[in-house]
N, C-alpha and C positions, 0 to 999 in steps of 0.2 A: 753934281757936286764934284769938285776936284779933290784929289788926295790932300792937297795943301789946305783946302777948306775944312775937310774932315779933321785933320790934325789941329787946326785952329780951334774948332769947336771942342775937341777932346781936351786941349790944353786949358781952355776956359772952364771946362767941367772939372778938371783935376786940380786946378789952382788952389781951391780952398783946402784940399786934402794933401797937398804936396809935402807939408811938414810931417804928416803921418807916414807917407810913403818913404820919405828919407829916413825917418826914425826906424821904421821896420827893416829897411835894408841895412842900416847900421847895426841893429841888434842881430840880424841874420848873419852878417859877415863876421861880427865880433865873436859870436858863439861858435860858428864854424871854425874860425881861425884858432881860437883858444883850444877847442876840443881836438883839432887836428894836430896842434903842437904837442898835445898830451897823449897822442897815440890813437885817437878815434879813427875808425875806418867804417864807412857806411855799411858795407856788407859783412863786416867782421863783428858787428855788435848787434845784439837783438834785445829789444825791450818792448814787451807787449803793452805795458802801461803807456809808453810814449805813442805807440800806434793807436791805441784806443782813445787817448786824449786828443790826438790830432783829428781823428774821425769825429769826435764830439765837437771840437771847435769848428770843423767844417760844417757839420749839421746845424750848429747854432747859427750859422750864417743865414739860414732860412728865416730866422726870427729877427736878427738885428740888421741885416743888409737892407731890407725894405724900410725899417725904422730909421736907419742912418741916412737914407736918401729921401726921406719924407714921402714914402710910398706905403703900400700895403701889399701883402702877399696875394690878396684877392685881385689886385690889378695885373697879376701875372696870368694873362689869359691866352695868349697866342703861343704857338709852338716856338717861335723865335724868342719870346720872353722866357719861356721855360728853359730853352737851350742856354740863354745868357745867365739865368739864375743858377742852373746846374754847373755851368762853367765857373761862375764865381765861387760856388760852394766847393768845387773840386780844387780850384786854385787856392782857396783859403785853407783847405785841409793839407795841401802839399806844402804851403808856406809854414803852417803850424808844425808839420812833421819835420821840416828842415831846421826848425829852431828847437823843438822839443826832444828830438832824438839825440842830437849831440849834447844837449843840456842834461838829459838823463844820464848820459855817459859821464859827464863831469860830476854829477851829484852822486852817482852810484859807484864810481870808480871803474875798475876793469873787470868787474864781475859779469858773467854771462847770464842772460835770463833764459 
């Protein structure tokens, strides 16, 4: 299979979810932009609640990612399947942290945790 063929299959697989992807990117960019304009710095602000919430959102992916794709966690049998699932969970946790961390800064103000 060529790379172009793989990208074609990927695009057909992502097409029903494209509006969710675009909405997520818009929320991420908006929250980051607003927080940075108000003084948010990634390494200068600490919030344990945002970190734990992002971890919980990532772990919740083990439940809803298979349900969202009309699959089951029991179908994750091979090492490659587990690597893909763990990658999706880690990506979900990072995306959640990129939204929740600056959002907690906006809600809490400039207090340090």
